[in-house]
ROKE-332457 format. One line per 3 residues: number of its first residue (from 1); for each residue x, y, z of C-alpha. Coordinates in steps of 0.001 Angstrom, whole numbers, plus 500000, padded with zeros to 6 digits. Example, Ala and Ser with C-alpha at 12.3 -4.5 7.8 and 13.67 -1.06 7.14 Angstrom:
1	512300/495500/507800 | 513670/498940/507140 $
***
This chain:
1	550775/759298/587763 | 554435/758763/586857 | 554850/758304/583100 $
4	558544/757345/583316 | 559327/753683/583958 | 562802/752728/582790 $
7	562211/749126/583865 | 559220/748717/581557 | 559620/746307/578652 $
10	557307/747105/575728 | 554642/744655/574637 | 554502/743459/571023 $
13	551210/745361/570863 | 552682/748715/571898 | 553242/751591/569517 $
16	556808/752759/570143 | 557908/756294/569345 | 561462/757563/569432 $
19	561764/761278/570123 | 564714/763648/570130 | 564143/766140/572931 $
22	565633/769501/573795 | 564108/770515/577084 | 563347/774106/578051 $
25	565498/775965/580568 | 564971/774773/584120 | 563344/771488/583040 $
28	565072/768118/583390 | 565120/765713/580453 | 563213/763151/582510 $
31	560562/765714/583364 | 560227/766746/579711 | 559991/763135/578560 $
34	557321/762391/581131 | 555399/765431/579962 | 555367/764096/576409 $
37	554127/760683/577531 | 551421/762261/579654 | 550172/764745/577053 $
40	550108/762152/574285 | 548189/759583/576319 | 546022/760056/579437 $
43	547720/762880/581314 | 546375/766308/582223 | 548189/769312/583677 $
46	546596/768750/587080 | 545060/765949/589115 | 541424/765397/588113 $
49	538613/763861/590146 | 537200/762086/587085 | 540112/759673/586716 $
52	539241/756014/587293 | 541668/753294/588308 | 541181/751416/585038 $
55	542375/754428/583038 | 545912/754132/584384 | 546674/751026/582345 $
58	546391/753175/579200 | 549182/755525/580238 | 552181/755831/577927 $
61	555543/754931/579442 | 558980/756421/578886 | 561085/753269/578976 $
64	564419/754402/577554 | 566455/757606/577802 | 569709/757732/575843 $
67	571222/761184/575717 | 568583/763359/574094 | 566840/760317/572578 $
70	563767/759050/574375 | 561581/756041/573621 | 557941/755968/574671 $
73	555608/752964/574548 | 551898/753495/573924 | 549289/750794/574615 $
76	547531/750042/571334 | 544135/750607/572948 | 544889/754333/572975 $
79	544293/754376/569232 | 541337/753680/566985 | 542259/751060/564414 $
82	542440/752298/560834 | 542474/755975/561853 | 545724/757767/560987 $
85	544568/761256/562071 | 543836/759815/565518 | 547320/758299/565781 $
88	549019/761516/564682 | 546909/763696/566971 | 548367/761757/569888 $
91	552023/761079/569116 | 552602/764146/566904 | 549962/766530/568176 $
94	549753/768752/571265 | 553163/767587/572446 | 554838/770046/570081 $
97	553287/772935/571993 | 554429/771962/575492 | 556336/774758/577223 $
100	558613/772168/578870 | 560147/771630/575437 | 562404/773872/573408 $
103	562538/771444/570488 | 560981/768067/569741 | 561457/765704/566822 $
106	559673/762415/566192 | 562545/760354/564820 | 560882/756969/564372 $
109	557710/755025/565031 | 557191/751293/565319 | 553701/750037/564535 $
112	552370/746730/565924 | 550847/744209/563557 | 547213/744661/564545 $
115	547369/748417/563968 | 549277/748143/560683 | 546855/745545/559346 $
118	543874/747766/560110 | 544981/749868/557138 | 544831/748738/553514 $
121	548487/749225/552628 | 549620/749543/549006 | 547364/747914/546429 $
124	550140/747578/543847 | 553507/748128/545494 | 556746/747671/543584 $
127	555794/744424/541882 | 552365/745690/540874 | 553764/748918/539434 $
130	556294/746974/537367 | 553569/744633/536148 | 551469/747618/535066 $
133	554291/749358/533224 | 555774/746084/531943 | 559310/747225/532753 $
136	561742/744987/534630 | 565438/745120/535396 | 565873/748886/535295 $
139	564615/752005/537064 | 561433/753512/535680 | 561856/756864/533980 $
142	559383/759640/534606 | 558981/763190/533361 | 557435/766135/535171 $
145	555674/768602/532913 | 557495/771944/532796 | 556903/774789/533118 $
148	555095/773584/536218 | 552302/776138/535799 | 550974/778142/532870 $
151	550699/775658/530005 | 547315/775205/528378 | 545903/771684/528407 $
154	546767/770985/524766 | 550367/772108/525212 | 550623/770125/528435 $
157	549451/767007/526598 | 551978/767648/523844 | 554865/767843/526308 $
160	553674/764571/527829 | 553542/762950/524398 | 557090/764021/523558 $
163	558312/762734/526924 | 556775/759312/526274 | 558040/759115/522708 $
166	561529/760015/523903 | 561584/757085/526307 | 559768/758011/529522 $
169	557558/755363/531087 | 555662/757850/533229 | 554598/761476/532948 $
172	553177/763375/535901 | 551667/766745/536643 | 553591/769085/538886 $
175	552462/769228/542490 | 550886/772677/542255 | 548948/772092/539045 $
178	545314/771449/539862 | 542425/772891/537835 | 543407/776511/537282 $
181	541655/778610/534656 | 544506/778151/532171 | 544460/774351/532473 $
184	541231/772728/533639 | 541612/769269/535140 | 539062/767427/532998 $
187	540351/768873/529728 | 543960/768168/530645 | 543306/764576/531658 $
190	541257/763832/528554 | 543781/765314/526134 | 546825/763859/527888 $
193	545368/760347/527998 | 544679/760606/524265 | 548349/761470/523756 $
196	549313/758561/525999 | 547403/756184/523744 | 549045/757700/520670 $
199	552525/757342/522169 | 551879/753732/523204 | 550774/752818/519705 $
202	553744/754504/518060 | 556460/753315/520433 | 555092/749908/521400 $
205	555757/750484/525106 | 553376/750899/528021 | 552983/754531/529093 $
208	551437/755921/532280 | 550049/759360/533152 | 549875/760634/536738 $
211	547355/763495/536966 | 547400/765474/540196 | 544018/764973/541870 $
214	544921/766984/544988 | 541943/769075/546069 | 539182/769221/548688 $
217	538509/765575/549497 | 535191/765146/547676 | 536573/766949/544620 $
220	539702/764806/544801 | 537672/761604/544812 | 535519/762791/541909 $
223	538673/763600/539944 | 540160/760192/540671 | 536958/758540/539473 $
226	537086/760674/536326 | 540626/759462/535644 | 539464/755877/536100 $
229	536472/756378/533788 | 538726/757728/531024 | 541089/754765/531189 $
232	543728/756227/533468 | 545597/753841/535719 | 547346/756130/538193 $
235	546829/759342/540132 | 549048/761642/542143 | 548219/763164/545524 $
238	550118/765755/547546 | 550043/763718/550757 | 551226/766408/553180 $
241	549005/769248/552016 | 545967/767030/551403 | 546475/765316/554732 $
244	546047/761931/556309 | 542254/761879/556030 | 542232/762646/552316 $
247	544885/760023/551632 | 542898/757415/553531 | 539730/758385/551684 $
250	541454/757955/548333 | 542931/754576/549235 | 539743/753334/550861 $
253	537721/754216/547755 | 539705/751355/546180 | 539460/752555/542594 $
256	542176/750239/541362 | 544504/753156/540620 | 548201/753355/541442 $
259	548626/756074/544087 | 551699/758235/543510 | 552488/760353/546577 $
262	554210/763716/546278 | 555473/765172/549552 | 555122/768914/548869 $
265	555353/770684/552216 | 557340/767966/553963 | 560271/770288/554590 $
268	558217/772275/557092 | 558099/769085/559156 | 561291/767227/558285 $
271	564077/769645/557468 | 565067/771033/560880 | 567324/768427/562458 $
274	566136/768944/566026 | 562439/769618/565481 | 559477/768214/563581 $
277	559004/764745/562141 | 561583/762630/560310 | 560762/761758/556699 $
280	561081/758054/557434 | 558173/758361/559875 | 556021/759898/557148 $
283	557187/757196/554742 | 556202/754404/557114 | 552782/755886/557820 $
286	551801/756562/554211 | 552986/753075/553265 | 550649/751748/555939 $
289	547742/753758/554536 | 548470/752549/551030 | 550529/754664/548636 $
292	552339/752771/545886 | 555011/755347/545056 | 556563/758031/547273 $
295	559016/760881/546747 | 561839/760485/549278 | 564662/762756/548101 $
298	567679/762126/545903 | 570894/762885/547849 | 572328/764212/544575 $
301	569778/766687/543186 | 568440/769997/544470 | 566737/768653/547600 $
304	568397/768784/551003 | 568495/765184/552278 | 571793/763450/552898 $
307	572514/760055/551411 | 572049/758442/554821 | 568586/759976/555154 $
310	567581/758806/551690 | 568835/755295/552430 | 566782/755253/555636 $
313	563708/756267/553648 | 564349/753523/551089 | 564705/750963/553864 $
316	561372/751958/555413 | 559609/751627/552058 | 561070/748227/551201 $
319	561608/746349/554467 | 559097/743708/555665 | 556178/745478/557336 $
322	553487/743164/558693 | 552753/741735/555255 | 552118/745099/553565 $
325	553583/745499/550088 | 556781/747516/549574 | 556509/750981/548048 $
328	558352/752186/544936 | 560718/755034/545925 | 560744/758137/543733 $
331	563850/760276/543226 | 562923/763742/542042 | 564301/767255/542187 $
334	567100/768724/540094 | 567949/765501/538245 | 569645/765177/534856 $
337	571472/762406/532949 | 574863/762938/534585 | 573369/762084/537988 $
340	571943/758738/536858 | 574976/756588/537842 | 574941/758028/541366 $
343	571189/757537/541632 | 571373/753878/540642 | 574249/753340/543067 $
346	572090/754728/545896 | 568659/753355/544944 | 569568/750194/542980 $
349	566987/749366/540269 | 563623/749476/542016 | 562829/753178/541900 $
352	561553/755937/539641 | 563850/758612/538253 | 561587/761639/537907 $
355	563028/764573/535972 | 561649/767897/534801 | 564284/770410/533790 $
358	566734/767554/533198 | 564514/766415/530319 | 562853/769572/528999 $
361	566044/771615/529370 | 567854/769592/526690 | 568961/771898/523853 $
364	567181/769725/521279 | 563930/769572/523207 | 561894/767145/525251 $
367	562192/764070/523027 | 565972/764330/523009 | 565993/765024/526746 $
370	564006/761888/527538 | 566177/759876/525180 | 569326/761146/526909 $
373	567972/760013/530278 | 567209/756545/528927 | 570681/756397/527411 $
376	572219/757290/530768 | 570227/754486/532419 | 571243/751973/529751 $
379	574905/752955/529957 | 574975/752655/533740 | 573280/749260/533796 $
382	575753/747972/531199 | 578726/749247/533186 | 579724/751812/530560 $
385	580824/755295/531572 | 578578/758109/530373 | 581519/759758/528641 $
388	582224/756643/526590 | 578543/755997/525877 | 578035/759589/524762 $
391	580519/759106/521923 | 577867/757112/520049 | 574738/758736/521486 $
394	574301/762340/520472 | 571399/763096/522832 | 573424/762110/525867 $
397	576466/763942/524556 | 574554/767199/524227 | 573022/766777/527676 $
400	576454/766285/529170 | 577746/769405/527456 | 575176/771418/529424 $
403	575168/769778/532841 | 578698/768407/533176 | 579898/771588/534881 $
406	576907/771962/537249 $
***
C-alpha cells in the first residue's frame, strides 16, 4: 500500500501531524515519509496475508511535503477516544526507531473536535484560577521553595509562610520533592496548609499551596485526595515523568483541585531542534487532558527556549480549542525582579511568575524577596521604570543591586 498521496485533502475528522524529517543515507524523503505513515498506522515491513480490504481505509496519508516538513493525516478511527497513551504510541512511538530516519521531530499536531472532546480538558482554566485566587488585572506571583531538597517539613512550611506574607499568591514544592525521609509528604502538606491559613488571616489575601503529588499513580491519587481532605485547592504533577496515563488518572478522578503541571524532563524530548517533540505539542495534549497551569519557559531566565518558542506555547494554551478552557501559562526558571518587565511584555497579564532563587536570594530574606517581586510587577503595570520605582521601595532597590549586573 502506498502511504503517500499528495492529492489527498484531509477530512475535518483527521488527526494531522507535522513532522520534520532528516532521512537516512540512501533513503529518499518521500520514502522516509511513507515509512512514518505506514509504521504509525496500518503498515508492516512486509506484505501480510492477514490484511483485509477494509483495513486500507485506515491507512495514514502523507499529503504534503515542503522541504524537510511533512504533513500526515490519520483517520480518527485509528485512535481510541479519551486515550492519550494510545495516540502517542502511534504518532510519537515506534516511528522514532525507524532506520530510514536519521532524525525525526513532531513539530505540531491538530486534533479534531470529536477526539478533543473525549477528554475532560481543564476544570478551572485561566478564569477559574483567577476566581480561586481572587486576583485580577496582574500576573499571579508564585514562589518555589528553596533549597529544592533537604528542608524539614516545618522549615519548608515556614519558607512558604514568609513567601505568602511577602506578597506571593502561590507557593509550590520543587519538582523533585516528593516524600523523602527528611520531608514526608503528609507532614509537609499539613504544616504548610496551616501556615497558608495563618498567612491568609494576617494579610487578608487568598493564598494557594501547590504540593507535588508526583508518584506511582495510586500513591499520587491518594496524595491528591489527602490534599483535598485537608482543605488544599491545588496540586502539582510532573507531567513528563509521571506520564500521560497518570495525568489522565488524576484529571479523571475529578477531585476539584487545580492541576499545576511541571514539565521536568521535557528537554529530553523538546530541546534538540531536529529531533523529538516540540513543546507546543506537549502543551496542546496536556491542555486536552486537563491541566490548568503549565510551565512553558521564560525566554529571559535560565531555560533554553527562544521568545518565539515561548510565544508559540502561549498561543497553544490560550487559543480556541474545541470549547476546552484556556490554560494559565507559567514562567519559571532563573527569574528575579529585574526580568519582570520583559516577562509581562512577552506574556501579558494572564500568567504566573514563579520564582525561587529570585525571591529567597534577596539579601534581606524571603519576605523582602517576595515583596520586591510584587513591587516590580506593580511598577511595570503602572508604566514606571524599576529604577525610578526602586527609589521609594527599598526591597526592590536591594534586589536590583544584586541582579542588575547578571
